[in-house]
N, C-alpha and C positions, 0 to 999 in steps of 0.2 A: 502491500500498500507506499510504503514509503515512496519505493521508486517511482512510482506515478506521478507524485508532486512534481517533479520536474520537467514530467511533460505539457502538467497542466502550467506553468510557468509562461506570462506571456516573452515570447522575443525582445531583446534589448541590442540594438546597434551598437558597436563601439566603432568611434571614430577612429581612423588606422594613424596619423596623425595629432600634434596637436592644434594645428593649426585649424582642425575641423572642430574641434574638441568644443569652442567658444566659451561656455561655461562651466569650466573644469572645477570639479569637487576642490574645494581648500581643506586640507590637513585636520582644522576645526568641526568639517563637517561628518570626520569619519567614527563612528560609531568611538564610547566610550569602553565598553565591555566585550567579553564573550560573548554574550547571549545575541541567539538566531534574534533579524528583528523582525514583525510580526506584519503581517500587509493587509492583518484584517478589517485594516478599519474600512479601505480600500471598496470592500466587497460587495456586492452587489446582493440581495436578498437570495438569490438562490444560492449561491458563492455558498451564504451564512450559512446556510443550512446544512449544504456535503462538510463545511467546514467541521464543523458541531457533531454531525455522524463521521466522520472520519476517526476526533476524539473522542465519543462512545467505543468506538471501535479498537479503540486503541486500548482498552483494557478491557480484561477476561475476571470472570467470577470465579471467587476461589472459597472454598467451603473447606473451614477449620472446625474440622471434628477432635473430641479429645480423644485418647487410652489412654488403656490401664490406670497408672494411680494419677493423670492428670487431673488440674483445674478444667473444667466447662465452662466455656467463657460465654455468655451472655448472648453476646452476637455471634453468630455462625458464618453466616453469608458474608464476604466483603467483594469489593472494585478492586482490584490491581491495577498499575501499569504494567503493559506488558513485558518493558523492557527491564521494572525490579527482580533483581534474584532470589533465589530461595535463600542467604544467608541472610537478608535485612527483613525477611518476610518469620524467621526466626529470629529475631532481635524484637519484632513488634510485638512478637507473641509472648517475650518474655516483658518487657514493657505493662504492654496491656493486665497481662496476668500477677502482675508484682511481684515475679520472681527474684532470688537475688540473682545477683551475675556470674558466681560460683555454679549456679546450677544448671543441668543439664539438659538441655534441652533436643529430642527429634523428632524430627520430620519424613514422614514415611507419605508414598504419593500411592492412591489405590492400594492401602493395604499392602504393597508389595516390595519396594525398597525404599532407600534413602539417595537423595536426591544428592549431587553435591553441591554446598555451596554456592558454587557462580553460578548453577544453572538459572538459565532467565524465564519465568515466568510463561512465554511468551512458545520456549521451544518443547516443557514442559506439557500445556497443554495443547500445542499443536500433535504429540504422540499419546496421549496419555488423558486426555480433555474427554469426557463424555456428557452428551446434552447438553452440553452449549458451558461447562464450565468443569473445575479442576480441583478434585478431592485430594486435602492434604492433613491426612494423622498426626494428630503430637502429643508428645507422652515425652514422660521424664524416667523413665529406662527404655531401655534394645524392647522392641515388641515388634518387628517381622528383619529377617535378610539381615 
């Protein structure tokens, strides 16, 4: 989906030399940070709805289920950015459950295996997602695998 964003950008003509440039931007016009410049303000109504739809597609529904001796979360369904790593989700669960920093937390995908902490949610969802969601079981001791 991110690959298609380049196709939808308008073509910009770049002058071959400075004589054709006319109003060349100065250094003060350059962005002061590395954040991407958003062009959402210039979009028409139909373009804005497509942008909102693309942002919604960038999120994945994750169901967090307690296993074994782990405390149960009040809220089980979370929407997570597809670029987040499983390690980030583990730290989120630790903070949400107010676990001690020295307590271990094990995550399992579909009661089968423990993913590496650097795996992205999108990768796991593409491989193991069921019915539009990714089910992650968490526990404080080894349960499976």
